[in-house]
C-alpha positions as CSV (number, residue, x, y, z in Angstrom):
1,X,97.6,-66.1,271.4
2,X,99.7,-67.1,268.4
3,X,103.4,-66.2,268.3
4,X,105.3,-66.8,265.2
5,X,109.1,-66.8,265.0
6,X,110.5,-66.4,261.5
7,X,114.2,-67.1,260.8
8,X,116.4,-68.3,258.0
9,X,119.9,-69.5,257.3
10,X,120.8,-71.7,260.3
11,X,118.0,-70.6,262.5
12,X,120.2,-69.6,265.4
13,X,118.4,-66.4,266.3
14,X,115.0,-68.1,266.0
15,X,116.1,-71.0,268.1
16,X,117.4,-68.7,270.8
17,X,114.1,-66.8,270.8
18,X,112.0,-70.0,271.0
19,X,114.2,-71.6,273.7
20,X,114.0,-68.4,275.9
21,X,110.3,-67.9,275.3
22,X,109.6,-71.5,276.3
23,X,111.5,-70.9,279.6
24,X,109.7,-67.6,280.3
25,X,106.9,-67.4,282.9
26,X,104.5,-66.7,280.0
27,X,104.8,-70.3,278.9
28,X,104.6,-72.0,282.3
29,X,101.4,-73.9,283.1
30,X,100.9,-72.1,286.4
31,X,101.0,-68.6,284.8
32,X,97.4,-68.0,285.7
33,X,96.2,-68.2,282.1
34,X,93.7,-70.8,280.9
35,X,95.6,-71.5,277.7
36,X,99.3,-71.2,276.8
37,X,100.4,-69.2,273.7
38,X,101.0,-71.3,270.6
39,X,104.6,-70.9,269.4
40,X,105.1,-71.5,265.7
41,X,108.5,-71.7,264.0
42,X,108.6,-70.7,260.3
43,X,111.9,-71.2,258.6
44,X,112.9,-69.9,255.2
45,X,114.7,-73.2,254.8
46,X,114.4,-76.6,256.4
47,X,117.6,-76.3,258.4
48,X,116.2,-73.2,260.2
49,X,112.8,-74.8,260.8
50,X,114.4,-78.0,262.2
51,X,116.6,-75.9,264.5
52,X,113.7,-74.0,265.9
53,X,111.6,-77.2,266.3
54,X,114.5,-78.7,268.4
55,X,114.5,-75.5,270.5
56,X,110.9,-76.3,271.5
57,X,108.4,-74.7,269.0
58,X,105.0,-76.2,269.1
59,X,104.9,-76.6,265.4
60,X,106.9,-75.6,262.4
61,X,106.7,-75.1,258.6
62,X,109.1,-74.0,255.9
63,X,108.9,-71.6,253.1
64,X,106.9,-68.7,251.6
65,X,103.4,-70.1,251.9
66,X,103.5,-70.8,255.6
67,X,104.6,-67.2,256.1
68,X,101.7,-65.9,254.0
69,X,99.1,-68.1,255.7
70,X,100.2,-67.7,259.3
71,X,100.8,-63.9,259.3
72,X,97.1,-63.4,258.7
73,X,96.1,-64.4,262.2
74,X,99.3,-64.0,264.2
75,X,99.3,-62.0,267.4
76,X,103.1,-61.5,267.5
77,X,105.7,-62.0,264.8
78,X,109.3,-62.2,266.0
79,X,112.6,-62.4,264.1
80,X,115.5,-60.5,262.7
81,X,114.7,-57.1,261.2
82,X,115.5,-58.4,257.8
83,X,112.2,-60.3,257.6
84,X,110.7,-57.0,256.6
85,X,113.0,-56.5,253.6
86,X,112.6,-58.3,250.4
87,X,115.7,-60.3,249.3
88,X,117.3,-60.1,252.8
89,X,118.7,-63.0,254.8
90,X,120.9,-63.7,251.8
91,X,117.9,-63.7,249.5
92,X,115.7,-66.0,251.6
93,X,113.0,-63.4,252.2
94,X,110.9,-63.1,249.1
95,X,109.0,-59.9,248.3
96,X,105.7,-61.7,249.1
97,X,107.0,-62.7,252.6
98,X,108.1,-59.2,253.4
99,X,104.7,-57.8,252.4
100,X,102.8,-60.4,254.4
101,X,104.9,-59.7,257.5
102,X,104.7,-56.0,257.1
103,X,101.0,-55.9,256.4
104,X,100.1,-58.2,259.2
105,X,98.2,-56.7,262.1
106,X,100.5,-58.6,264.5
107,X,102.8,-56.9,266.9
108,X,106.3,-57.2,265.3
109,X,109.3,-57.9,267.6
110,X,112.4,-57.3,265.5
111,X,115.9,-57.9,266.5
112,X,118.2,-55.2,264.9
113,X,120.8,-57.4,263.3
114,X,123.0,-54.9,261.4
115,X,123.9,-57.3,258.5
116,X,122.9,-57.8,254.9
117,X,123.3,-54.0,254.3
118,X,120.6,-53.0,256.8
119,X,121.9,-50.8,259.6
120,X,119.5,-49.4,262.2
121,X,120.9,-46.0,263.3
122,X,120.6,-45.2,267.0
123,X,120.3,-48.8,268.1
124,X,122.9,-50.0,270.5
125,X,125.1,-52.9,269.4
126,X,124.3,-55.7,271.8
127,X,125.2,-59.4,271.8
128,X,122.6,-61.7,270.3
129,X,121.7,-63.3,273.7
130,X,121.0,-59.8,275.2
131,X,118.8,-58.9,272.2
132,X,116.9,-62.2,272.7
133,X,116.4,-61.5,276.4
134,X,115.0,-58.0,275.6
135,X,112.7,-59.5,273.0
136,X,111.4,-62.1,275.4
137,X,110.8,-59.5,278.1
138,X,108.9,-57.3,275.6
139,X,106.7,-60.2,274.4
140,X,105.9,-61.2,278.0
141,X,104.9,-57.6,278.8
142,X,102.9,-57.3,275.6
143,X,101.0,-60.5,276.4
144,X,100.2,-59.4,279.9
145,X,98.5,-56.2,278.5
């Protein structure tokens, strides 16, 4: 199982996701699985990558090419909803990144951050930590099935 967390700017959302995933039962050695999922941090900039690595990612990389390469065989891609839109995250998501993420066969777990001129209608406004908690719960349930 390969889980990729993609984030930009300061990497706060990605760091929270990684920290909470690493503390989830899915990543505990006695979870009944032979191998633990691999958790990769891909930042659109080095600050985001470093932040996610400090949060506990197994490995990390920065920039467009790591997104293009790792989305090919990812099982889960998690991050802000803006990773699907070219030029979002203040321009940090390139068109090629958005296409690679969108075309990946991976399950996408997207946090509905209503910024950068993207507003998801019908989604309840929740604090970031609550969104992360819900995302981690979804990923755990997805991995069990």
